[in-house]
C-alpha positions in Angstrom: 112.9 84.7 -19.9 109.7 83.9 -21.5 111.1 85.4 -24.7 113.9 82.6 -24.4 111.8 79.7 -23.6 109.5 80.7 -26.7 112.4 80.5 -29.0 113.9 77.5 -27.7 110.7 75.8 -28.4 110.4 77.1 -31.5 113.7 75.9 -32.5 112.8 72.7 -31.2 109.6 72.5 -33.3 111.7 73.3 -36.5 114.1 70.4 -35.8 111.8 67.9 -35.2 110.3 69.0 -38.7 113.7 68.6 -40.4 114.2 65.6 -38.7 110.8 63.7 -39.8 111.4 65.2 -43.3 114.9 64.0 -43.5 113.8 60.8 -42.4 111.3 60.5 -45.3 114.0 61.1 -47.8 116.4 58.7 -46.5 113.6 56.1 -46.1 112.5 56.9 -50.1 115.8 56.3 -51.2 116.4 53.0 -49.6 113.5 51.9 -51.5 115.0 53.4 -54.8 116.2 50.3 -56.1 113.0 48.1 -55.7 111.6 48.5 -59.0 112.5 46.1 -61.6 114.0 47.2 -64.8 110.8 47.6 -66.6 109.6 50.4 -63.7 107.1 47.8 -62.6 107.1 46.7 -58.5 109.3 43.8 -57.6 107.2 40.5 -57.8 105.7 39.3 -54.8 105.8 35.5 -54.0 102.6 34.3 -55.5 103.7 36.3 -58.8 107.3 35.1 -58.9 106.2 31.3 -58.3 103.9 31.7 -61.5 106.2 34.2 -63.1 109.4 33.3 -62.6 109.0 29.8 -61.0 107.1 28.9 -64.2 104.0 27.4 -61.9 100.4 27.1 -62.6 97.4 29.2 -60.3 94.9 27.0 -59.1 91.7 26.9 -61.9 88.8 29.7 -60.9 91.0 30.9 -58.4 92.8 34.0 -60.5 90.6 37.2 -60.7 90.5 37.5 -64.7 89.3 34.5 -65.9 85.8 35.5 -66.2 86.2 39.3 -66.7 84.6 40.4 -69.8 85.0 44.2 -70.2 86.5 45.8 -72.9 90.2 46.7 -72.9 93.5 45.1 -72.9 95.7 42.6 -70.9 99.1 43.4 -70.0 102.4 41.5 -68.9 102.3 41.7 -65.2 106.1 41.9 -64.7 107.1 44.4 -67.8 103.7 46.0 -68.8 103.8 44.8 -72.4 100.6 44.4 -73.7 99.9 40.7 -74.7 95.7 40.0 -75.7 93.2 42.0 -76.3 89.6 41.7 -75.2 88.1 40.7 -78.5 90.4 37.8 -78.3 89.1 36.4 -74.9 86.8 33.5 -74.6 85.1 31.7 -71.8 86.6 27.9 -72.1 85.3 27.2 -68.6 88.6 25.7 -67.6 89.0 28.7 -64.8 92.1 30.3 -66.5 92.0 33.4 -68.9 91.5 32.2 -72.7 92.3 33.9 -75.7 92.7 32.8 -79.4 95.3 35.1 -80.4 97.7 37.6 -79.1 98.7 40.9 -80.4 101.3 40.4 -82.9 105.1 40.3 -81.5 103.9 40.2 -78.0 104.0 36.6 -77.7 106.8 33.7 -77.7 106.2 30.0 -77.8 109.1 27.6 -76.2 108.8 23.6 -75.8 107.7 23.3 -72.1 110.4 21.4 -70.0 108.4 18.4 -69.9 108.9 17.8 -73.8 105.2 17.8 -74.6 103.5 21.1 -74.1 104.0 24.4 -75.8 105.2 27.2 -73.1 103.9 31.1 -74.0 105.9 33.5 -72.4 106.2 37.3 -72.8 108.0 38.2 -75.8 109.7 41.0 -73.9 110.8 39.7 -70.8 110.1 35.9 -71.1 107.4 36.2 -68.0 105.8 32.7 -67.7 102.2 33.4 -69.1 100.7 29.7 -69.5 100.7 27.0 -72.6 99.0 27.4 -75.6 96.4 24.2 -77.3 95.2 23.7 -80.1 92.4 21.2 -81.6 90.1 21.7 -79.2 87.4 23.8 -81.3 86.7 26.2 -79.0 87.0 29.5 -81.5 87.4 28.8 -85.4 91.2 30.0 -84.9 91.2 26.6 -83.3 93.7 27.8 -80.3 93.4 28.4 -76.6 96.4 30.6 -75.2 95.8 29.5 -71.4 97.1 32.2 -69.3 97.4 32.6 -65.7 95.8 35.7 -64.4 98.6 36.4 -61.8 100.8 37.0 -64.9 98.5 39.7 -66.4 97.0 43.2 -65.3 94.1 44.4 -67.3 93.7 47.9 -68.5 90.1 49.0 -69.5 89.4 50.5 -73.1 88.0 53.7 -71.6 89.9 54.3 -68.0 88.9 57.4 -66.1 91.5 59.5 -64.0 91.1 61.3 -60.8 93.8 63.5 -58.7 93.8 64.0 -55.1 96.0 65.4 -52.5 95.8 64.2 -48.8 99.1 64.5 -47.0 102.3 62.4 -47.3 101.6 60.6 -51.1 103.1 57.5 -49.9 99.9 56.7 -47.4 97.7 58.1 -50.1 98.6 55.8 -52.7 98.7 52.5 -50.8 95.4 52.8 -49.3 93.5 53.8 -52.9 95.4 51.0 -54.8 93.6 48.5 -52.5 90.2 49.9 -54.0 88.6 47.3 -56.6 88.5 49.0 -59.8 91.5 51.0 -59.4 94.5 50.4 -62.5 97.0 52.3 -60.9 97.9 54.9 -58.7 101.0 57.1 -59.4 102.3 59.6 -56.7 103.5 63.0 -57.9 103.2 66.8 -57.5 99.9 68.8 -58.7 98.8 72.6 -58.0 102.2 74.1 -58.2 103.6 76.6 -60.4 107.4 75.3 -61.1 107.8 72.6 -64.1 109.4 69.6 -63.4 109.7 70.0 -59.3 111.8 67.9 -57.3 111.0 66.3 -54.2 113.3 68.3 -52.4 111.8 71.5 -54.3 108.4 70.3 -53.1 109.5 69.7 -49.8 110.8 73.2 -49.2 107.0 74.4 -49.7 108.2 77.1 -52.1 106.7 75.4 -55.3 103.1 75.7 -54.5 102.5 72.0 -55.2 101.2 69.5 -53.3 102.2 65.8 -53.0 99.2 64.3 -55.0 98.2 61.0 -56.4 96.6 60.6 -60.2 94.4 57.8 -59.9 93.3 55.5 -63.2 90.5 53.5 -62.6 87.8 51.6 -64.4 84.5 53.6 -64.1 82.6 50.4 -64.7 83.7 48.8 -61.5 84.2 51.8 -59.2 82.3 55.7 -59.7 84.4 58.6 -59.2 81.8 59.5 -56.4 83.0 56.3 -54.7 86.7 56.9 -54.8 86.6 60.5 -53.7 84.5 59.4 -51.0 86.8 56.8 -49.9 90.1 59.3 -50.2 87.6 61.5 -47.8 88.2 58.9 -45.4 91.3 57.8 -45.6 93.0 61.0 -44.8 91.8 64.2 -42.3 90.1 66.9 -44.7 89.9 69.2 -41.5 93.7 69.3 -40.9 95.0 73.0 -43.0 98.2 72.5 -44.7 99.0 69.4 -43.1 98.6 66.0 -42.3 99.5 64.2 -38.9 102.9 65.0 -38.4 103.8 66.4 -41.8 103.3 69.9 -42.0 103.5 72.5 -44.4 101.1 73.6 -47.5 102.9 70.8 -49.7 100.4 68.4 -47.5 97.5 70.0 -47.8 94.2 68.5 -48.7 92.9 68.9 -52.0 90.7 67.4 -55.1 91.8 68.7 -58.3 88.9 67.7 -61.0 89.4 67.0 -64.4 85.9 68.2 -65.8 82.5 69.6 -64.1 81.0 66.6 -63.3 83.7 65.7 -60.9 83.9 69.1 -59.5 80.2 69.0 -59.0 80.8 65.4 -57.3 83.4 66.7 -55.2 81.8 69.7 -53.7 78.6 67.7 -53.1 80.5 65.6 -51.0 82.5 68.4 -49.2 78.9 70.1 -48.3 77.8 66.7 -46.7 80.6 66.5 -44.6 80.0 70.1 -43.6 76.3 69.4 -42.8 77.9 66.5 -40.5 79.9 69.2 -38.8 83.0 68.9 -40.2 85.1 71.9 -40.5 86.5 71.0 -43.9 89.6 72.1 -45.2 89.7 70.5 -48.7 90.1 72.5 -51.4 88.7 71.7 -54.6 90.8 73.2 -57.7 90.8 72.3 -61.7 93.3 69.9 -62.4 96.7 71.4 -63.9 99.8 69.4 -65.2 100.5 66.4 -63.0 104.4 65.8 -62.3 105.2 62.0 -61.2 107.6 62.0 -58.8 110.3 60.0 -58.5 110.8 56.5 -59.2 112.0 55.9 -55.2 108.3 57.4 -53.9 106.4 54.6 -56.3 104.7 51.7 -54.7 106.9 52.9 -51.9 105.0 50.7 -49.0 104.4 48.0 -51.6 107.9 47.7 -52.1 109.5 48.0 -48.7 106.9 45.9 -46.6 105.7 49.3 -44.5 102.4 50.6 -43.9 101.0 54.3 -44.0 102.0 56.1 -40.6 99.0 58.7 -40.7 96.8 57.2 -43.3 94.1 55.0 -42.5 90.1 54.3 -42.8 87.7 56.5 -40.8 84.0 56.3 -42.1 82.9 59.6 -42.6 79.9 59.0 -45.0 
C-alpha cells in the first residue's frame, strides 16, 4: 500500500513540475511580440510622450544632462549611436547638449511651430529635441538640445558579469534596477550544447543554466557590489533549484571572466559561509554565453509582472 502511495505522490510531483514549466513557456510566448522591430523594449508612457508625441521633459529632470563619463549616447527606441561624449558640453540649460552628432545619425526637420528645427533619429525618427545656433557655447556654435529620456548611455569601457540564479526573468528584472547597470541579457551558460533552445535547456540535459549577462559601468558600480547584490536577490543555499523551479538549469552559479572576478566571487561566498549560510553557489570560468529567445528578454518589464521567486534579502 505504501508503495502505491509513494508512486502516486511522485507522479503528482512530476505533474506539478510539468505544469509550472509549461506555464512559464506559455507566459513567455505571450510576451513574444512586445519588443519593437529594432529588438528594443516597447516604450513606456513617459518615453512615448517625448519620443513619439514630441513632448519635452522638464529641465534638470533627466538623468543624463550632467553626465560626464566617456562613452556614446544612443537612441532609446532603436539603439542607433547618435552622439559621442566628446561632443557634449555643459550648457547649464538642464538638458544634454552636444555641438555635433555622429555623421548620418541625426535628421533635422522643421518643427510643427514653423520656427524651430527639430532633430530626430535618422533610423527610427524618434524625437530627440531641437538644434539651436548662434549661442556661442562652443566654436562650432551649435547646440543639439536633447531630452535625456530619448537617449541611452554606453560607457567607453563597460564591463561584463555572468550570473545564474534560477529563472532568468527575475534575476534580469532585479539587476536592471541597479544604478550603473547598462543592460541585462537573459541566456544560457555552463553547458555543452551549442546554440541551445529554451526547450532543450528546460529538459535539464544540456548542462546549461538559465543565466544573465550583465553589462555595467565599473565607474558607477563595482563588480564586488554587483556580485553582492546578485547573492542577495536569490537564495544561494538552494541546490539545483530556486523556489518552485527545480532542475540543474536553475542552479546558482557565478561565471567569472577573469581572475579578479573569481577572487571576488570566492571571497563573497566565504563571507556568507562564515555567517552560517550553507552556500551551494558554484564559481566557474565563463564559457560561451548564448542569448535566449527574444520573448524571454525584458519579460517582466514588457508584461507588467513581478518576479515570483526573486526578491532582495540583505545578507552582507
